[in-house]
SESE-640407 format. One record per residue (C-alpha): y, x, z; residue number from 1. Coordinates in steps of 0.25 Angstrom, whole numbers, plus 2048, in hexadecimal, padded with zeros to 3 digits. Layout:
residues N
+-----+-----+-----+-------+
|  c2 |  c1 |  c3 | semar |
+-----+-----+-----+-------+
|   Y |   X |   Z |   NUM |
...
+-----+-----+-----+-------+
end
This chain:
residues 532
+-----+-----+-----+-------+
|  c2 |  c1 |  c3 | semar |
+-----+-----+-----+-------+
| 800 | 7F2 | 76A |     1 |
| 809 | 7FD | 76F |     2 |
| 804 | 808 | 778 |     3 |
| 80C | 813 | 77E |     4 |
| 80A | 820 | 787 |     5 |
| 80C | 81A | 795 |     6 |
| 809 | 81F | 7A3 |     7 |
| 808 | 814 | 7AC |     8 |
| 80B | 817 | 7BB |     9 |
| 808 | 80D | 7C6 |    10 |
| 80D | 811 | 7D4 |    11 |
| 80C | 80C | 7E2 |    12 |
| 818 | 809 | 7E9 |    13 |
| 818 | 816 | 7F1 |    14 |
| 81A | 81D | 7E3 |    15 |
| 812 | 826 | 7DB |    16 |
| 816 | 835 | 7DC |    17 |
| 820 | 839 | 7D2 |    18 |
| 81C | 844 | 7C8 |    19 |
| 824 | 850 | 7C9 |    20 |
| 829 | 853 | 7BB |    21 |
| 836 | 858 | 7B5 |    22 |
| 842 | 84F | 7B4 |    23 |
| 842 | 845 | 7A9 |    24 |
| 84E | 83B | 7AB |    25 |
| 84A | 82D | 7A8 |    26 |
| 851 | 820 | 7A3 |    27 |
| 84F | 815 | 7AD |    28 |
| 84D | 806 | 7A8 |    29 |
| 84C | 7FC | 7B3 |    30 |
| 845 | 7EF | 7B5 |    31 |
| 83E | 7ED | 7A8 |    32 |
| 836 | 7E0 | 7A9 |    33 |
| 828 | 7E1 | 7A4 |    34 |
| 823 | 7D3 | 7A8 |    35 |
| 827 | 7C6 | 7AF |    36 |
| 81E | 7BD | 7B6 |    37 |
| 81E | 7B4 | 7C2 |    38 |
| 82D | 7B4 | 7C2 |    39 |
| 82D | 7C3 | 7C4 |    40 |
| 832 | 7CE | 7BA |    41 |
| 82A | 7DB | 7BB |    42 |
| 832 | 7E8 | 7B7 |    43 |
| 831 | 7F6 | 7B5 |    44 |
| 83B | 802 | 7B5 |    45 |
| 83A | 80C | 7A9 |    46 |
| 83D | 81A | 7AA |    47 |
| 83E | 822 | 79C |    48 |
| 83F | 831 | 79E |    49 |
| 848 | 839 | 795 |    50 |
| 83C | 841 | 790 |    51 |
| 832 | 836 | 78F |    52 |
| 824 | 83B | 78B |    53 |
| 820 | 82E | 784 |    54 |
| 818 | 829 | 790 |    55 |
| 81B | 81F | 79B |    56 |
| 818 | 81C | 7A9 |    57 |
| 818 | 80F | 7B0 |    58 |
| 819 | 810 | 7BF |    59 |
| 816 | 803 | 7C6 |    60 |
| 81D | 800 | 7D3 |    61 |
| 812 | 7FB | 7DC |    62 |
| 80F | 7FD | 7EB |    63 |
| 803 | 7F4 | 7F0 |    64 |
| 805 | 7EC | 7E3 |    65 |
| 814 | 7EA | 7E8 |    66 |
| 81F | 7EE | 7DE |    67 |
| 82E | 7EE | 7DE |    68 |
| 83A | 7F5 | 7D9 |    69 |
| 83D | 7FD | 7E5 |    70 |
| 83E | 80C | 7E4 |    71 |
| 839 | 80C | 7D5 |    72 |
| 838 | 81A | 7CF |    73 |
| 832 | 820 | 7C2 |    74 |
| 828 | 828 | 7CA |    75 |
| 82D | 835 | 7C3 |    76 |
| 825 | 832 | 7B7 |    77 |
| 831 | 833 | 7AD |    78 |
| 832 | 841 | 7B1 |    79 |
| 825 | 844 | 7AA |    80 |
| 82A | 83D | 79E |    81 |
| 824 | 82F | 7A0 |    82 |
| 82C | 822 | 79D |    83 |
| 829 | 81B | 7AB |    84 |
| 828 | 80C | 7AD |    85 |
| 829 | 808 | 7BC |    86 |
| 823 | 7FB | 7BD |    87 |
| 824 | 7F0 | 7C8 |    88 |
| 819 | 7E6 | 7C8 |    89 |
| 817 | 7D8 | 7CF |    90 |
| 815 | 7DA | 7DE |    91 |
| 80A | 7D5 | 7E8 |    92 |
| 808 | 7CB | 7EE |    93 |
| 810 | 7C3 | 7E4 |    94 |
| 808 | 7CA | 7D9 |    95 |
| 7FA | 7CE | 7DB |    96 |
| 7F3 | 7DB | 7D6 |    97 |
| 7ED | 7D4 | 7CA |    98 |
| 7FB | 7D0 | 7C6 |    99 |
| 801 | 7DE | 7C9 |   100 |
| 7F6 | 7E4 | 7C0 |   101 |
| 7FA | 7DA | 7B5 |   102 |
| 809 | 7DE | 7B7 |   103 |
| 805 | 7ED | 7B5 |   104 |
| 7FE | 7EA | 7A8 |   105 |
| 80A | 7E2 | 7A3 |   106 |
| 813 | 7EE | 7A6 |   107 |
| 80A | 7F7 | 79E |   108 |
| 80A | 7ED | 792 |   109 |
| 81A | 7EB | 793 |   110 |
| 81C | 7FA | 792 |   111 |
| 812 | 7FC | 787 |   112 |
| 819 | 7F1 | 77F |   113 |
| 827 | 7F7 | 781 |   114 |
| 822 | 806 | 77F |   115 |
| 82C | 809 | 775 |   116 |
| 838 | 804 | 77D |   117 |
| 835 | 80E | 788 |   118 |
| 831 | 819 | 77F |   119 |
| 822 | 81B | 783 |   120 |
| 817 | 81E | 779 |   121 |
| 80D | 812 | 777 |   122 |
| 800 | 81B | 779 |   123 |
| 7FA | 81B | 787 |   124 |
| 7FC | 816 | 795 |   125 |
| 7F9 | 81D | 7A2 |   126 |
| 7FA | 817 | 7B1 |   127 |
| 7FD | 81D | 7BE |   128 |
| 7FF | 818 | 7CC |   129 |
| 7FC | 819 | 7DB |   130 |
| 7F4 | 810 | 7E5 |   131 |
| 7F6 | 802 | 7E0 |   132 |
| 7FD | 807 | 7D4 |   133 |
| 7F1 | 810 | 7D2 |   134 |
| 7E8 | 803 | 7D2 |   135 |
| 7F1 | 7FC | 7C8 |   136 |
| 7F1 | 808 | 7BF |   137 |
| 7E1 | 808 | 7BF |   138 |
| 7E2 | 7F9 | 7BC |   139 |
| 7E9 | 7FC | 7B0 |   140 |
| 7E0 | 808 | 7AD |   141 |
| 7D3 | 7FF | 7AE |   142 |
| 7D8 | 7F1 | 7AB |   143 |
| 7E4 | 7F3 | 7A1 |   144 |
| 7E2 | 7EB | 795 |   145 |
| 7E5 | 7E9 | 786 |   146 |
| 7EE | 7DD | 788 |   147 |
| 7EC | 7CE | 785 |   148 |
| 7ED | 7CD | 776 |   149 |
| 7F0 | 7BE | 777 |   150 |
| 7FB | 7BF | 782 |   151 |
| 808 | 7B8 | 77F |   152 |
| 810 | 7C4 | 784 |   153 |
| 80F | 7D0 | 77A |   154 |
| 810 | 7D9 | 786 |   155 |
| 803 | 7D4 | 78C |   156 |
| 7FC | 7D7 | 77F |   157 |
| 7FE | 7E6 | 781 |   158 |
| 7F4 | 7EF | 788 |   159 |
| 7F6 | 7F4 | 796 |   160 |
| 7EB | 7FE | 795 |   161 |
| 7EE | 80C | 79B |   162 |
| 7E9 | 81A | 796 |   163 |
| 7E9 | 823 | 7A3 |   164 |
| 7EA | 821 | 7B2 |   165 |
| 7EE | 829 | 7BE |   166 |
| 7F0 | 824 | 7CC |   167 |
| 7F0 | 826 | 7DB |   168 |
| 7E6 | 820 | 7E4 |   169 |
| 7E4 | 813 | 7DD |   170 |
| 7DB | 808 | 7E2 |   171 |
| 7D0 | 806 | 7D8 |   172 |
| 7C6 | 7FD | 7E0 |   173 |
| 7CA | 7F1 | 7E9 |   174 |
| 7BC | 7ED | 7EB |   175 |
| 7B8 | 7FA | 7F2 |   176 |
| 7C5 | 7FF | 7F8 |   177 |
| 7C0 | 80A | 802 |   178 |
| 7B1 | 806 | 802 |   179 |
| 7A8 | 7FE | 7FA |   180 |
| 7AB | 7EF | 7FC |   181 |
| 7B8 | 7F2 | 802 |   182 |
| 7C0 | 7E7 | 7FA |   183 |
| 7CF | 7E9 | 7FB |   184 |
| 7D4 | 7DF | 7F1 |   185 |
| 7DE | 7D8 | 7FA |   186 |
| 7D5 | 7DA | 806 |   187 |
| 7CF | 7E5 | 80F |   188 |
| 7D8 | 7F1 | 80F |   189 |
| 7E2 | 7EA | 805 |   190 |
| 7E3 | 7DE | 80D |   191 |
| 7F2 | 7E0 | 80E |   192 |
| 7F3 | 7DF | 7FF |   193 |
| 7EC | 7D2 | 7FE |   194 |
| 7F8 | 7CC | 7F8 |   195 |
| 7F7 | 7D6 | 7EC |   196 |
| 7E9 | 7D1 | 7E9 |   197 |
| 7ED | 7C2 | 7EA |   198 |
| 7E5 | 7B6 | 7EF |   199 |
| 7D8 | 7BA | 7E7 |   200 |
| 7D6 | 7C5 | 7F2 |   201 |
| 7D5 | 7BA | 7FD |   202 |
| 7C6 | 7B8 | 7FA |   203 |
| 7BB | 7C2 | 7F9 |   204 |
| 7B8 | 7BE | 7EB |   205 |
| 7C6 | 7BF | 7E7 |   206 |
| 7C7 | 7CD | 7EE |   207 |
| 7BB | 7D1 | 7E6 |   208 |
| 7C1 | 7CC | 7D9 |   209 |
| 7CE | 7D3 | 7DB |   210 |
| 7C7 | 7E0 | 7E0 |   211 |
| 7C0 | 7E1 | 7D3 |   212 |
| 7CB | 7DC | 7C9 |   213 |
| 7D6 | 7E6 | 7CF |   214 |
| 7CD | 7F2 | 7D2 |   215 |
| 7CE | 7FC | 7C6 |   216 |
| 7C0 | 802 | 7C9 |   217 |
| 7B9 | 7F5 | 7C4 |   218 |
| 7C1 | 7F7 | 7B6 |   219 |
| 7BE | 805 | 7B3 |   220 |
| 7BA | 807 | 7A5 |   221 |
| 7B7 | 812 | 79B |   222 |
| 7C4 | 80F | 793 |   223 |
| 7CE | 810 | 79E |   224 |
| 7D8 | 81B | 79F |   225 |
| 7D6 | 828 | 7A6 |   226 |
| 7D9 | 826 | 7B5 |   227 |
| 7DE | 831 | 7BF |   228 |
| 7DE | 82D | 7CE |   229 |
| 7E4 | 835 | 7DA |   230 |
| 7DF | 830 | 7E7 |   231 |
| 7E0 | 836 | 7F6 |   232 |
| 7D2 | 836 | 7FD |   233 |
| 7D8 | 832 | 80A |   234 |
| 7DF | 826 | 804 |   235 |
| 7DF | 81B | 80F |   236 |
| 7E4 | 80F | 806 |   237 |
| 7DC | 811 | 7F9 |   238 |
| 7CF | 819 | 7FB |   239 |
| 7CC | 825 | 7F2 |   240 |
| 7BF | 81F | 7EF |   241 |
| 7C7 | 815 | 7E6 |   242 |
| 7CA | 822 | 7DD |   243 |
| 7BB | 827 | 7DE |   244 |
| 7B5 | 81A | 7DA |   245 |
| 7BF | 818 | 7CE |   246 |
| 7BC | 826 | 7C9 |   247 |
| 7AD | 823 | 7CA |   248 |
| 7AE | 816 | 7C2 |   249 |
| 7B6 | 81D | 7B8 |   250 |
| 7AC | 828 | 7B6 |   251 |
| 7A1 | 81D | 7B5 |   252 |
| 7A8 | 817 | 7A9 |   253 |
| 7AD | 824 | 7A3 |   254 |
| 7BC | 822 | 7A6 |   255 |
| 7C4 | 82E | 7A8 |   256 |
| 7C9 | 82F | 7B7 |   257 |
| 7CE | 83B | 7C0 |   258 |
| 7D0 | 83A | 7CF |   259 |
| 7D8 | 843 | 7D8 |   260 |
| 7D5 | 842 | 7E6 |   261 |
| 7DF | 847 | 7F0 |   262 |
| 7D8 | 84C | 7FD |   263 |
| 7DD | 846 | 80A |   264 |
| 7E8 | 83E | 803 |   265 |
| 7EB | 82F | 806 |   266 |
| 7F2 | 824 | 7FE |   267 |
| 7FC | 82D | 7F8 |   268 |
| 805 | 837 | 7FF |   269 |
| 800 | 845 | 7FB |   270 |
| 809 | 850 | 7F6 |   271 |
| 800 | 852 | 7EA |   272 |
| 803 | 845 | 7E4 |   273 |
| 80E | 84B | 7DB |   274 |
| 803 | 854 | 7D5 |   275 |
| 7FA | 849 | 7D4 |   276 |
| 805 | 841 | 7CC |   277 |
| 807 | 84D | 7C3 |   278 |
| 7F8 | 84D | 7C1 |   279 |
| 7F9 | 83E | 7BD |   280 |
| 803 | 842 | 7B2 |   281 |
| 7F9 | 84C | 7AD |   282 |
| 7EE | 841 | 7AC |   283 |
| 7F8 | 838 | 7A4 |   284 |
| 7FC | 844 | 79B |   285 |
| 7ED | 847 | 798 |   286 |
| 7E9 | 839 | 795 |   287 |
| 7F6 | 834 | 78F |   288 |
| 7FC | 840 | 789 |   289 |
| 7F1 | 849 | 786 |   290 |
| 7F7 | 854 | 78F |   291 |
| 7ED | 85D | 797 |   292 |
| 7EF | 85E | 7A6 |   293 |
| 7F1 | 86A | 7AE |   294 |
| 7E3 | 869 | 7B4 |   295 |
| 7D8 | 861 | 7AD |   296 |
| 7D4 | 853 | 7B3 |   297 |
| 7C5 | 853 | 7B6 |   298 |
| 7C1 | 844 | 7B5 |   299 |
| 7BC | 846 | 7C4 |   300 |
| 7C1 | 845 | 7D2 |   301 |
| 7CA | 850 | 7D7 |   302 |
| 7CD | 853 | 7E6 |   303 |
| 7DB | 859 | 7E9 |   304 |
| 7E2 | 85C | 7F6 |   305 |
| 7EE | 854 | 7FB |   306 |
| 7F9 | 857 | 804 |   307 |
| 800 | 84B | 80C |   308 |
| 80E | 848 | 80A |   309 |
| 814 | 84A | 818 |   310 |
| 81F | 83F | 81A |   311 |
| 829 | 840 | 825 |   312 |
| 827 | 835 | 830 |   313 |
| 835 | 830 | 832 |   314 |
| 835 | 827 | 83E |   315 |
| 83B | 81A | 841 |   316 |
| 844 | 81A | 834 |   317 |
| 844 | 811 | 828 |   318 |
| 846 | 816 | 819 |   319 |
| 851 | 811 | 811 |   320 |
| 847 | 809 | 809 |   321 |
| 841 | 803 | 815 |   322 |
| 84F | 7FE | 81A |   323 |
| 851 | 7F8 | 80C |   324 |
| 844 | 7F1 | 80D |   325 |
| 847 | 7EA | 81A |   326 |
| 840 | 7F3 | 824 |   327 |
| 847 | 7F6 | 832 |   328 |
| 842 | 7FE | 83E |   329 |
| 83E | 7F8 | 84B |   330 |
| 83E | 805 | 852 |   331 |
| 849 | 810 | 84F |   332 |
| 841 | 81B | 856 |   333 |
| 84B | 81D | 861 |   334 |
| 84D | 80F | 869 |   335 |
| 846 | 802 | 86C |   336 |
| 851 | 7FA | 866 |   337 |
| 84B | 7ED | 861 |   338 |
| 83F | 7EE | 86B |   339 |
| 83D | 7E9 | 879 |   340 |
| 831 | 7E5 | 882 |   341 |
| 829 | 7D9 | 880 |   342 |
| 830 | 7CE | 888 |   343 |
| 83A | 7D8 | 88D |   344 |
| 848 | 7DB | 88A |   345 |
| 846 | 7EA | 88B |   346 |
| 83C | 7F4 | 888 |   347 |
| 830 | 7F6 | 891 |   348 |
| 82D | 803 | 898 |   349 |
| 825 | 80E | 891 |   350 |
| 829 | 80A | 883 |   351 |
| 831 | 817 | 87E |   352 |
| 835 | 81E | 871 |   353 |
| 82E | 82B | 86F |   354 |
| 82F | 833 | 862 |   355 |
| 835 | 828 | 85A |   356 |
| 82A | 81E | 85F |   357 |
| 82A | 812 | 868 |   358 |
| 820 | 816 | 872 |   359 |
| 818 | 80F | 87D |   360 |
| 817 | 81A | 888 |   361 |
| 80A | 815 | 88E |   362 |
| 7FC | 81A | 890 |   363 |
| 7EF | 814 | 893 |   364 |
| 7E1 | 81C | 895 |   365 |
| 7DA | 81E | 887 |   366 |
| 7D0 | 813 | 886 |   367 |
| 7D7 | 809 | 88F |   368 |
| 7DC | 7FC | 889 |   369 |
| 7EA | 7FE | 88E |   370 |
| 7F3 | 7F5 | 896 |   371 |
| 7FA | 7EA | 88D |   372 |
| 808 | 7E8 | 88E |   373 |
| 812 | 7E1 | 885 |   374 |
| 81A | 7EB | 87D |   375 |
| 827 | 7EB | 876 |   376 |
| 82D | 7E1 | 86B |   377 |
| 837 | 7E1 | 861 |   378 |
| 844 | 7DA | 865 |   379 |
| 843 | 7D3 | 857 |   380 |
| 839 | 7C9 | 852 |   381 |
| 832 | 7C9 | 844 |   382 |
| 82B | 7C0 | 83B |   383 |
| 826 | 7C6 | 82E |   384 |
| 827 | 7D5 | 82E |   385 |
| 821 | 7E3 | 82A |   386 |
| 820 | 7EB | 836 |   387 |
| 81D | 7FA | 835 |   388 |
| 81B | 805 | 840 |   389 |
| 814 | 811 | 844 |   390 |
| 80C | 812 | 851 |   391 |
| 803 | 81B | 859 |   392 |
| 7FB | 819 | 866 |   393 |
| 7F7 | 821 | 871 |   394 |
| 7E8 | 825 | 873 |   395 |
| 7E0 | 818 | 875 |   396 |
| 7EC | 810 | 874 |   397 |
| 7EF | 801 | 870 |   398 |
| 7FB | 7FA | 86C |   399 |
| 800 | 7F0 | 862 |   400 |
| 80B | 7EA | 85A |   401 |
| 80D | 7DB | 85A |   402 |
| 816 | 7D2 | 852 |   403 |
| 81B | 7C4 | 853 |   404 |
| 81C | 7C6 | 862 |   405 |
| 822 | 7BB | 86B |   406 |
| 827 | 7BF | 879 |   407 |
| 823 | 7B1 | 87F |   408 |
| 816 | 7B6 | 884 |   409 |
| 811 | 7C1 | 88E |   410 |
| 80C | 7CA | 884 |   411 |
| 810 | 7CD | 875 |   412 |
| 801 | 7CC | 870 |   413 |
| 801 | 7BD | 874 |   414 |
| 80A | 7BA | 868 |   415 |
| 80A | 7C7 | 85F |   416 |
| 7FF | 7CB | 856 |   417 |
| 7FC | 7DA | 858 |   418 |
| 7FB | 7E6 | 84F |   419 |
| 7F1 | 7EE | 857 |   420 |
| 7F3 | 7FD | 85A |   421 |
| 7E7 | 803 | 861 |   422 |
| 7DF | 810 | 862 |   423 |
| 7D2 | 80A | 85D |   424 |
| 7CA | 816 | 861 |   425 |
| 7CE | 817 | 86F |   426 |
| 7D4 | 809 | 874 |   427 |
| 7CA | 7FF | 879 |   428 |
| 7D0 | 7F4 | 86F |   429 |
| 7CE | 7FD | 863 |   430 |
| 7C0 | 800 | 867 |   431 |
| 7BC | 7F1 | 868 |   432 |
| 7C1 | 7EC | 85B |   433 |
| 7C8 | 7EF | 84E |   434 |
| 7D1 | 7E2 | 851 |   435 |
| 7D8 | 7EC | 85B |   436 |
| 7DA | 7F8 | 852 |   437 |
| 7E7 | 7FC | 84E |   438 |
| 7ED | 7F3 | 843 |   439 |
| 7E5 | 7E7 | 847 |   440 |
| 7EB | 7DA | 84A |   441 |
| 7E6 | 7DB | 858 |   442 |
| 7D9 | 7D3 | 85B |   443 |
| 7D9 | 7CC | 84D |   444 |
| 7DA | 7D5 | 841 |   445 |
| 7D4 | 7E3 | 840 |   446 |
| 7D7 | 7EE | 836 |   447 |
| 7CB | 7F3 | 82D |   448 |
| 7CA | 800 | 835 |   449 |
| 7D2 | 808 | 83F |   450 |
| 7DF | 80C | 837 |   451 |
| 7E6 | 813 | 843 |   452 |
| 7E8 | 821 | 844 |   453 |
| 7E4 | 828 | 851 |   454 |
| 7EC | 826 | 85E |   455 |
| 7F9 | 82E | 85E |   456 |
| 7FB | 82D | 84F |   457 |
| 805 | 825 | 848 |   458 |
| 800 | 818 | 840 |   459 |
| 808 | 810 | 836 |   460 |
| 807 | 801 | 839 |   461 |
| 80D | 7F4 | 832 |   462 |
| 80D | 7E5 | 835 |   463 |
| 811 | 7DC | 82A |   464 |
| 813 | 7CD | 82D |   465 |
| 816 | 7C3 | 822 |   466 |
| 815 | 7B5 | 828 |   467 |
| 807 | 7B3 | 82D |   468 |
| 802 | 7BF | 825 |   469 |
| 801 | 7CC | 82D |   470 |
| 7FD | 7DA | 829 |   471 |
| 7FA | 7E6 | 832 |   472 |
| 7FA | 7F4 | 82C |   473 |
| 7F6 | 802 | 832 |   474 |
| 7F8 | 80F | 82C |   475 |
| 7FA | 809 | 81E |   476 |
| 7EE | 800 | 81E |   477 |
| 7ED | 7F1 | 821 |   478 |
| 7E6 | 7EF | 82F |   479 |
| 7E7 | 7E0 | 830 |   480 |
| 7EC | 7D4 | 828 |   481 |
| 7EC | 7C6 | 82D |   482 |
| 7F2 | 7B8 | 82B |   483 |
| 7F7 | 7B1 | 838 |   484 |
| 7F2 | 7A3 | 83A |   485 |
| 7E6 | 7A3 | 830 |   486 |
| 7D8 | 79E | 834 |   487 |
| 7D3 | 7AC | 835 |   488 |
| 7DF | 7B0 | 83E |   489 |
| 7DC | 7A4 | 847 |   490 |
| 7CE | 7A8 | 848 |   491 |
| 7D1 | 7B6 | 84C |   492 |
| 7DC | 7B1 | 856 |   493 |
| 7D3 | 7A8 | 85D |   494 |
| 7C7 | 7B2 | 85D |   495 |
| 7D0 | 7BC | 865 |   496 |
| 7D9 | 7BC | 871 |   497 |
| 7E5 | 7B6 | 86A |   498 |
| 7E0 | 7A8 | 86C |   499 |
| 7E6 | 7AA | 87A |   500 |
| 7F4 | 7AC | 874 |   501 |
| 7F8 | 79F | 86D |   502 |
| 805 | 7A5 | 867 |   503 |
| 7FE | 7B2 | 862 |   504 |
| 803 | 7B4 | 853 |   505 |
| 80A | 7A7 | 854 |   506 |
| 818 | 7AC | 855 |   507 |
| 81E | 7AE | 846 |   508 |
| 82A | 7B7 | 84B |   509 |
| 829 | 7C1 | 856 |   510 |
| 82B | 7CF | 85C |   511 |
| 824 | 7DC | 858 |   512 |
| 81D | 7E2 | 864 |   513 |
| 818 | 7F0 | 867 |   514 |
| 80D | 7EE | 872 |   515 |
| 80B | 7F5 | 87F |   516 |
| 7FC | 7F6 | 882 |   517 |
| 7FD | 802 | 88C |   518 |
| 7FB | 80D | 882 |   519 |
| 805 | 817 | 87C |   520 |
| 809 | 812 | 86E |   521 |
| 815 | 816 | 864 |   522 |
| 81C | 80F | 859 |   523 |
| 826 | 814 | 84F |   524 |
| 82B | 812 | 841 |   525 |
| 82C | 803 | 844 |   526 |
| 832 | 7FB | 839 |   527 |
| 832 | 7ED | 834 |   528 |
| 836 | 7E5 | 828 |   529 |
| 838 | 7D6 | 829 |   530 |
| 831 | 7CE | 81F |   531 |
| 834 | 7C0 | 81A |   532 |
+-----+-----+-----+-------+
end
């Protein structure tokens, strides 16, 4: 069996921070096939630096377990002398996480089998990644195996075990996502990723099984490679408690683990990530090459300050990448082109443009329900789409965004499901029920908690419609997910006021509506991508 010195990097789609090293030009080999299955060829790109150090990095392209060839790069690792393998895996929902883990194991075995071809030393393997990539890297650390001695394919007889790990904010325990019993294996906070976990996640027993099988924490063992984790303690997506619990379990069994916690840092996006990546290189240098780090690792948990990366908010514009991917603006920041009043040829009074935002210039006393009007609608109609926008409310405000709206009735809510916008602290609706919090499907499906920012601050929202499946997102988190026409849907519909409206949610193609509910509200950065 062949072994070689290999540093394996698994990165989330947003990309891991590139190490800052001296220039080291690399030869680029494209589209190397490492396996074929289910009618799909899975490939990697290989970067061979001029001054190779005999080690290698595999950087797996993965964002929410989705993988493609767009914007592939070497991550900067060849500049440190590492031969780099940029791997694309099978994408969910066609391939589930269990299959993706198998793809990654196959990539390791393929590279190991071809070590001499790529000039890497068959001695050791390391792995690094971010978020979902961090999870996959820890799966290799805790569950990589020696191969199947009886496999018909010789590559599958080769080991996929690794010898060192360093990763950013990895999920480690799907059964206890933020708190004990908070199962996120295709449900709960990760309901939007149900497709990644497959049909098994549709039952409580299946979620429990997947949560155990796919959580690295339950496979920690004394023989696993040394692990280094960097995590922000204000991460809203993957709780820092995941890192704490993993570290505790490693100490329990006698495995080596260091954790660096960035104070007040979220799910990436702090300026010190470049320094953290350099520290990861020192981790690999120590455990793979025997080089001593500039500052010794302690085997404990270290707290470090963080500085957020300030990104300019470019209003009402698309990037070149967004245009190439089919996005277009529904509001250009300067005119109401493409909009009119509900059931009217022109725009109603008090809808204005202020500071690059569609603004309803109305006010109602704080604590009052407001006077419901109709609103404005797109001149176009849409069926399946991904709609994204930013919004803010006046103090005590209430509004909404409806879709599949028909103008054959008096009010838009008689046909269009409503993404609710409300000041849950001060508006009467918000005080009554979570079903009327921001991000809810009004009156039917509630978010798990109030995800909205305080009144006057801008929020990021999203509606995704694929046939009868609909997702609501608010500030980066799933706020509601539902399927039109199911028995559960029908029960909720009949339970609420919607049984008075026979055409509610029955129109498959319709307008998008910004609601007038008598309160001040603003909308900007409104863009849409039509889906098949």
